[in-house]
TORMI-960329 format. One line per 2 residues: number of its first residue (from 1); their letters; for each residue x, y, z of C-alpha. Coordinates in steps of 0.5 Angstrom, whole numbers, plus 500, padded with zeros to 3 digits. Example, Ala and Ser with C-alpha at 12.3 -4.5 7.8 and 13.67 -1.06 7.14 Angstrom:
1) AS) 525,491,516 ~ 527,498,514 $
***
This chain:
1) QL) 500,500,500 ~ 503,507,498 $
3) RL) 504,512,504 ~ 505,519,502 $
5) VE) 507,525,507 ~ 508,532,505 $
7) SG) 511,537,509 ~ 514,544,508 $
9) GG) 508,549,507 ~ 507,555,511 $
11) LV) 505,563,510 ~ 509,567,505 $
13) QP) 509,573,502 ~ 507,574,495 $
15) GG) 514,574,491 ~ 517,569,496 $
17) SL) 519,562,496 ~ 517,555,499 $
19) TL) 520,548,498 ~ 515,542,499 $
21) SC) 517,535,500 ~ 514,529,500 $
23) VV) 516,522,503 ~ 514,516,499 $
25) SG) 513,509,502 ~ 510,503,501 $
27) SI) 509,499,494 ~ 511,503,488 $
29) PD) 514,500,481 ~ 521,502,480 $
31) VN) 518,506,473 ~ 513,511,476 $
33) VM) 510,518,475 ~ 510,522,481 $
35) GW) 506,529,482 ~ 504,535,486 $
37) YR) 497,537,486 ~ 493,542,490 $
39) QI) 486,544,492 ~ 483,551,493 $
41) TG) 478,550,498 ~ 471,549,495 $
43) DE) 475,547,488 ~ 477,540,485 $
45) RE) 484,538,486 ~ 488,540,480 $
47) LV) 495,537,478 ~ 500,542,478 $
49) AW) 507,538,476 ~ 509,531,475 $
51) IH) 516,528,474 ~ 517,521,471 $
53) SA) 522,516,475 ~ 527,517,469 $
55) GT) 527,525,470 ~ 522,528,465 $
57) TW) 517,533,468 ~ 511,537,466 $
59) YE) 508,543,469 ~ 501,546,469 $
61) DS) 501,553,465 ~ 500,557,471 $
63) VK) 506,555,475 ~ 511,554,469 $
65) GR) 517,558,470 ~ 516,559,477 $
67) FT) 515,551,480 ~ 521,546,480 $
69) IS) 519,539,481 ~ 525,534,483 $
71) RD) 526,527,486 ~ 531,523,489 $
73) NA) 529,516,488 ~ 534,513,493 $
75) KN) 531,517,498 ~ 524,516,496 $
77) TV) 522,523,496 ~ 519,528,491 $
79) NL) 520,536,492 ~ 517,542,489 $
81) QM) 521,548,489 ~ 516,554,489 $
83) NS) 518,561,487 ~ 515,568,485 $
85) LK) 509,565,489 ~ 502,569,488 $
87) PA) 496,569,492 ~ 493,565,487 $
89) DT) 498,559,489 ~ 494,559,496 $
91) AV) 492,552,497 ~ 493,545,500 $
93) YY) 498,541,496 ~ 499,534,496 $
95) CN) 503,529,492 ~ 501,522,489 $
97) RQ) 502,518,483 ~ 500,520,477 $
99) PS) 495,518,475 ~ 493,519,482 $
101) IS) 491,513,487 ~ 485,515,491 $
103) EA) 487,511,497 ~ 494,514,498 $
105) WG) 492,521,499 ~ 495,524,505 $
107) QG) 494,530,509 ~ 497,535,505 $
109) TQ) 501,541,507 ~ 498,548,507 $
111) VT) 501,554,503 ~ 498,561,504 $
113) VS) 501,567,500 ~ 499,573,503 $
115) S) 502,580,505 $
***
């Protein structure tokens, strides 16, 4: 069973930066795609970035050029470096497989961008 624990969120001013981290444990194929998702209160959860175990990445248009996803396969971690943060980035951020596994969702980590 896949277990995911996110951390690194917090309150940051517009233009600031945060790095989110996800520790992945449990059963996962060697070849896989991991993603970072976010959910604004009242909205559906959306995928913002993913990374293949071979290193290929994808970003949603609104975060392209500002967010960087990375992974350490040896340490089973997936990170999301977020720069130039905007109030519109305020959300709970989650990691999961891509496509997601419904029973694997963790608690997420809250990111609030506000002055």
